[in-house]
N, C-alpha and C positions, 0 to 999 in steps of 0.2 A: 553693497555689491558683495558678495562671496566668491572667495576663491580659497581653497584647499581649507585650512582649519581657520583665516581668520577673514575680515571684513575688512573692505578699502572704503571710506569715507572719508566727509572733508571732517566731521564731528569724533572718529573714530581715531584707533590709538595708529601711530603714526607709520605709514607703511614707504620704503625703501626701493624703489628701481636702481639697482647697481650692479656697477661691474667694467667693463670695458668698451670703448669705441668700436673697436673690432676685433673679430677672432684673429688672433696674431696665429696662435699655435694651439695646440691640445692643453701642453703642459703650462701653458701662460693663464689659458682659463680656469684651470682646477685650478693655479696656485690665487688667483685673485677672487675667482668665489669660495676660494678657504677661508682668505681676511673676513670677505664681508660675511659669511654665514656664520665665523664665530663672532666679530663683532656686533652684528645685528641679534643674535641670539645671548650674549652678555648684556645687552641695552634693551631688550627686549621690544626689538622693531620689527614690524612684517616686511620679509623680505622677496623681493621677486630678482632673480640676476637677468643680468641685462647685455648683448652683446651683439654687433651686426656681423653677417656671413656675407655681405656684400654693404658694401658703400658706393653706391652707384651714381651719387652727386660730388665727386670730387672734384677740387678745383684743375686740377691737370690728368691728362690722360693716361702720365706715368705714375701716377701716385697710386698708391698700395691698394688693394679693393677688397681684399681676404680670401677665403679659402672658397666661395662661391657656397647655393645651399646645401647641394650632396651631404659633402663634407663638414658643412658648417653645422646642419641638422644634428648629425651624430655626436658631433663635440657640444651641444647644447643637451642632449638628452642626455648623455654622460656626466654631466655637472646637475640636471635636475636629477637623476637616480643616485647619485653620489651624494648628494649635499639636500635631498627632497625638499627643495626647492620648485616654486613655478620659473618659467622663463619668459622674457619677451624678447622679442627681434623684431626687425622692419621686414615689411616687403614692397617691394617697386613693380611689380605686374601681378595681373589679377592670377595667374596659371599660377602663382607662389601660393596664395592665399590658403589654400585645400592641404596641400603638404606640411604647410609651416603651424598650421592649426593642430595637425597629430602630434606636435612635439610641443608648441608653444601654448601657454592657457592665455598668453594675452598677446597679440599680434599689434604691432605699431604702425602707425602711416604716417611715413616721414611728411614734417612741415611742407616739402614743396610739391606733393602731391596728393595733400589733404582735401581738394575739390574735384580729383578726379571722380569722375563719377563712376567708372567701371569697376577701378579699384575699391572702392567703399564697395559696391555693393559686393563685389568677390569674396571683399573678408566679414561683409555683412550674415553671408550664408552661412559662416561658421560656427561652431560654438563658444568661439573665445572671445574675451573679453577685446575690445579694439579701443587703443591709445591713438587717441590723435592728436599731433605736436600742432600749435598752432602757427600758423607760415605769420611770417616776418612780414608779410606784405597786409596780411589780416587783421583789423581791429577786434576787438573782444565781443560784439554783439554778433557780429556776422559766423560767430562759430555754431550760434543756432542753425543756421541753413546745413552745416555738414551733421552736427546730431538730428536733424529732421531727415538728411539724407539716407543715413546709415538705420534709426530705426524705421523709416518706412522700408526698407527693404529687408528690415526680418531682427534687427539685432539691437536692443536696445541699450544694451550692458557694453556702456562707453566710459572711459575717463577721458577727461582735456588734460593737455601738457602746456604750460605756458612755457616760452623759451624767447621772449625778448620782440621787439620789432625795429625794423632795418629803421637807420637815423643817421642821415646823409651816407657819404659811402665810406664802406668797411667798417662799419660800425653797429651795435645793437643796442637798445634801450629798454630796460624791464619799468613797464608802468604797474606800479602796484595795486592800483587799483584796477588793472585787469583779473585779479584773482576773486575780486565781489563779485564783479558780472558775469566771468564764469560760471563762480558758485551758484549763481541764479538762473543756469540751465539746467540744475538739480543733477549735477555730474560731479563724480569724485574730479579734483582738480591736484593736480602735480606737477612740481616746476621743476624744471629740467634747467640747474644751476649752471652745469658744466657748459652746455652750448650756449645759453645767455651769456657767457664770458668771452664768445668768438669776438671776432676783428674780420670778417668772412672776406677772404682773398686777401687778408693783410700783408700776409708775405709775397706776394705776388702770384706764386703758383700755389700756395696752399693758405691755408685759413690761420691768422694768428689770434692771439688771446690774452688773456689777464687771469690768469693761477689766482695769484697774488689777496685776488677780492674774492676768493672762492666762500671763505666762511663769514665776511659781511653779507653777500648778497644772498647767501642758502638762508641766514637769519632774518633777511628782510620779509624773504618769501614765506619763510614758514611762520613770520610773526602774523600772516595774514590768515591764518586757523585753516589750513588746505589737507589734504588727505594726505600728503607726502613729497618724497623728494625723490627726484632723480639725477643720478651722480654717475661718474666715470671717474676709474683710478688706474693707476699703474704705476708699477714698482718702479721704473726708472722712466719719468715724464719724457726727457730731453731724447728720448732712444725709442719712445711711443712709434706707431707707422701711421696713426692718423690721431689729430687732435691733440697731441701732446701737450700745447700751452694752456692746454684748458685743464687739463687730467689733475686730477688731485695726487701726491705721492701715497702710494697703498700706507708706506708706514707711518702715514699721519690718519688714516681712516679713523681708527678707535675714537682718539681724542677729539677728533675733527666731529662724527657721531653725536658722542656726548656731551659736546655745548649744544646741537640742535635738536637732540631728543629732548634736554632739561627747556629747552626754549617751546618745546612743542605741547611737552606737558602742560606746563605753565600758562599758555596762552591759551589754551582747550580748558582749563580748567576756569579761567578769568570770561571764556567767550560767552556771557549771559547777556548781554547790555544790548537791545535792538532800538535803535534811532532811527525813527521815520521822517 
């Protein structure tokens, strides 16, 4: 799947969808994007900047949601222009699809909304690539219905994003077999390591997380020979306005990506044994 000057694919060079959870400010977005851009250029990783203009599914009504679509798209456009990178962001309503597609080359459908037919069809009518987060409540094989729905609406340019399954209360578990099942749908598969670390509702009025395991979990996903990784970072995770407990400290980004990219290269060089 072509995007600007690179190809997203399960056997292609690693793609990173990386940035921040929610747009907190213009200056912070530019700071985070610059760090990601420098690291991915140095390591020859394909890069797409990620940030949300609205977090519509926060645990509490008092939680920070973001600047909104109008201001958020201005920031995303500036990031895209400043660093010459494609951008990805979430939409939550059908009316957001078209204006977001004018800025974002990838539109993301959040996990809780991936089965919403009107939303999927509206996104499919754009020229953007559509990324679907696998809902925490769906099995990997059920994602075939979502792929079919989007393709039938006119857009086969789809990526699938694994982010764990609900496992009891306040917990998510990643089944690595899901990566292989999703790959059989013949779409690029991305691993959202950040959100897979969540403890949903674990802080009562907010989501907890397990940041200390981010590298180990990222390696587990990348070992499955997939298209790439979805990662959020923050200069000061403890002060992040959303999902700080899961965010990678921005200062550790280069070292983190060096290990992940080395593993991705190794796995794809070795991935030539077809067991039936």
